[in-house]
C-alpha positions as CSV (number, residue, x, y, z in Angstrom):
1,M,0.0,0.0,0.0
2,D,1.5,3.4,-0.9
3,A,1.3,6.6,1.0
4,R,-1.4,8.0,-1.4
5,S,-3.9,5.6,0.1
6,G,-3.7,7.6,3.3
7,V,-4.2,11.3,4.2
8,V,-3.1,12.8,0.9
9,A,-5.5,10.5,-1.1
10,E,-8.3,11.2,1.4
11,L,-7.9,15.0,1.3
12,T,-7.4,15.1,-2.5
13,A,-10.6,13.0,-2.9
14,E,-12.5,15.4,-0.6
15,H,-11.1,18.3,-2.7
16,A,-12.5,16.7,-5.8
17,R,-15.9,16.2,-4.2
18,I,-16.1,19.8,-3.1
19,R,-15.0,21.0,-6.6
20,S,-17.8,18.9,-8.0
21,L,-20.3,20.6,-5.7
22,F,-18.9,24.0,-7.0
23,D,-19.5,22.8,-10.6
24,R,-23.1,21.9,-9.7
25,I,-23.6,25.2,-8.0
26,R,-22.3,27.1,-11.1
27,A,-24.7,25.1,-13.2
28,A,-27.8,25.7,-11.0
29,R,-30.1,28.7,-11.5
30,P,-29.0,31.7,-9.4
31,G,-31.4,32.3,-6.6
32,G,-33.0,28.9,-7.1
33,T,-33.7,26.3,-4.4
34,E,-31.3,23.8,-5.9
35,R,-28.4,26.3,-5.8
36,T,-29.2,27.3,-2.2
37,E,-29.3,23.6,-1.2
38,L,-26.0,22.9,-3.0
39,V,-24.4,25.9,-1.3
40,E,-25.5,24.6,2.1
41,R,-24.0,21.2,1.3
42,A,-20.7,22.7,0.1
43,A,-20.5,24.9,3.2
44,A,-21.1,21.9,5.5
45,A,-18.5,19.9,3.5
46,L,-16.0,22.7,3.8
47,V,-16.5,23.1,7.5
48,R,-16.0,19.4,8.1
49,H,-12.9,19.4,5.9
50,S,-11.5,22.3,7.7
51,V,-12.0,20.8,11.1
52,A,-10.4,17.5,10.0
53,E,-7.4,19.4,8.6
54,K,-7.0,21.5,11.8
55,A,-7.4,18.5,14.1
56,R,-5.3,15.9,12.3
57,L,-3.4,17.1,9.2
58,Y,-1.8,20.3,10.6
59,P,-0.1,18.6,13.7
60,A,1.6,16.2,11.3
61,V,2.6,19.1,9.0
62,R,4.2,20.8,12.0
63,R,6.1,17.7,12.8
64,C,7.1,16.4,9.4
65,V,7.5,19.3,7.0
66,P,10.4,21.8,7.1
67,D,8.9,25.2,8.0
68,G,5.8,23.3,9.0
69,D,4.8,25.9,11.6
70,E,4.9,28.7,9.1
71,R,2.9,26.7,6.6
72,V,0.3,25.7,9.2
73,E,-0.1,29.4,10.3
74,R,-0.8,30.3,6.6
75,E,-3.3,27.5,6.2
76,L,-5.1,28.5,9.4
77,R,-5.4,32.1,8.2
78,A,-6.9,30.8,5.0
79,H,-9.3,28.7,6.9
80,R,-10.5,31.6,9.0
81,E,-10.9,33.7,5.8
82,V,-13.1,31.0,4.2
83,E,-15.1,30.5,7.4
84,E,-15.8,34.2,7.6
85,L,-16.9,34.2,3.9
86,L,-19.1,31.0,4.6
87,A,-20.7,32.6,7.6
88,A,-21.6,35.7,5.5
89,L,-22.7,33.5,2.6
90,T,-25.1,31.4,4.7
91,A,-26.6,34.5,6.2
92,A,-27.1,36.3,2.8
93,D,-30.2,36.3,0.7
94,P,-29.8,33.6,-2.0
95,A,-31.5,35.9,-4.5
96,G,-29.3,38.9,-3.8
97,D,-26.1,40.2,-5.4
98,E,-24.2,39.8,-2.1
99,F,-24.8,36.1,-2.2
100,T,-23.3,35.8,-5.6
101,E,-20.3,37.9,-4.7
102,L,-19.7,35.9,-1.6
103,L,-20.1,32.6,-3.5
104,V,-17.6,33.7,-6.1
105,A,-15.1,34.7,-3.3
106,V,-15.6,31.3,-1.5
107,V,-15.0,29.3,-4.7
108,A,-12.0,31.3,-5.7
109,R,-10.3,31.2,-2.2
110,V,-11.0,27.5,-1.6
111,T,-9.9,26.5,-5.1
112,R,-6.6,28.4,-4.6
113,Q,-6.1,26.8,-1.2
114,F,-6.7,23.3,-2.7
115,V,-4.3,23.9,-5.5
116,E,-1.6,25.1,-3.1
117,Q,-2.1,22.1,-0.9
118,E,-2.0,19.6,-3.7
119,Q,1.0,21.1,-5.5
120,T,3.1,22.2,-2.6
121,L,2.0,21.0,0.9
122,F,1.0,17.4,0.1
123,P,4.2,16.4,-1.7
124,R,6.3,17.9,1.1
125,L,4.3,16.0,3.7
126,E,4.7,12.7,1.7
127,A,8.5,13.4,1.5
128,G,8.9,14.0,5.2
129,C,6.4,11.6,6.9
130,P,6.6,7.8,7.1
131,E,4.0,5.9,5.0
132,E,2.4,4.2,8.0
133,V,1.8,7.7,9.6
134,L,0.2,8.9,6.4
135,R,-2.0,5.9,6.2
136,D,-3.1,6.3,9.9
137,L,-3.7,10.0,9.3
138,G,-6.0,9.1,6.4
139,D,-8.2,7.1,8.8
140,Q,-8.1,9.9,11.4
141,V,-9.1,12.5,8.8
142,R,-12.0,10.3,7.6
143,A,-13.2,9.9,11.2
144,A,-12.8,13.6,12.0
145,E,-14.8,14.6,9.0
146,A,-17.6,12.1,9.8
147,S,-18.1,13.6,13.3
148,A,-17.2,17.3,12.6
149,P,-19.5,20.3,12.9
150,T,-21.2,21.5,9.7
151,R,-21.6,25.2,10.3
152,P,-18.9,27.9,10.0
153,R,-17.5,29.3,13.2
154,P,-14.8,31.7,12.3
155,S,-13.9,32.5,15.9
156,A,-13.5,28.8,16.8
157,P,-10.1,27.7,18.2
158,D,-7.4,26.6,15.8
159,A,-5.3,24.5,18.2
160,A,-5.7,20.8,17.3
161,P,-6.7,19.7,20.9
162,L,-9.3,22.4,21.1
163,V,-10.6,21.7,17.6
164,R,-11.1,18.1,18.6
165,L,-12.8,19.0,21.9
166,T,-15.2,21.6,20.4
167,A,-16.0,19.3,17.5
168,Q,-17.3,16.8,20.0
169,V,-19.8,19.3,21.2
170,W,-20.7,21.2,18.0
171,G,-20.6,18.2,15.6
172,P,-23.7,16.4,17.1
173,L,-25.5,19.7,17.7
174,D,-25.0,20.8,14.1
175,R,-26.1,17.4,12.7
176,L,-29.2,17.6,14.9
177,R,-30.0,21.1,13.6
178,D,-29.3,20.0,10.0
179,R,-31.7,17.0,10.3
180,S,-34.4,19.1,12.0
181,G,-34.1,21.9,9.5
182,R,-33.5,19.5,6.5
183,R,-30.4,21.6,5.7
184,G,-28.5,20.5,2.7
185,R,-30.9,17.7,1.8
186,R,-30.9,16.2,-1.8
């Protein structure tokens, strides 16, 4: 089994799923119910993805990648920026111009971050981290995404232990709210 079956493969596959949602959002009618639901699904996926990266990926980057601390700090700033945009987007009127502007900003920022990770961060992580650690991280990221919160909280903590702790509280609450409000269904 090679290292790509672990964390890098898992995160790259999640990037592809989110990009696919972005494509479906672009194809949906502006202001329509389908587009709104797809945006809610994408926002939830992005929040889960962010929590998994903060909780599991970034500690490994700090340990295994030269200049890992600096890279993680840049990544955390990017996550905060995206979560701020997502919070504004989910509060905006789906039929309004602000919604479209925020959506474009989210897609552009997230796409740029995915490309940077896939072309720069992931190869450096693979080069500096043992294969068995990468495989284990893949399992940890998958588990973290499955139980993570689904709503943006830009002021939430970034430190991995606090991310894991708050996810244990917010994750179940968000999923309960999502089910009761039928958020992101379809």
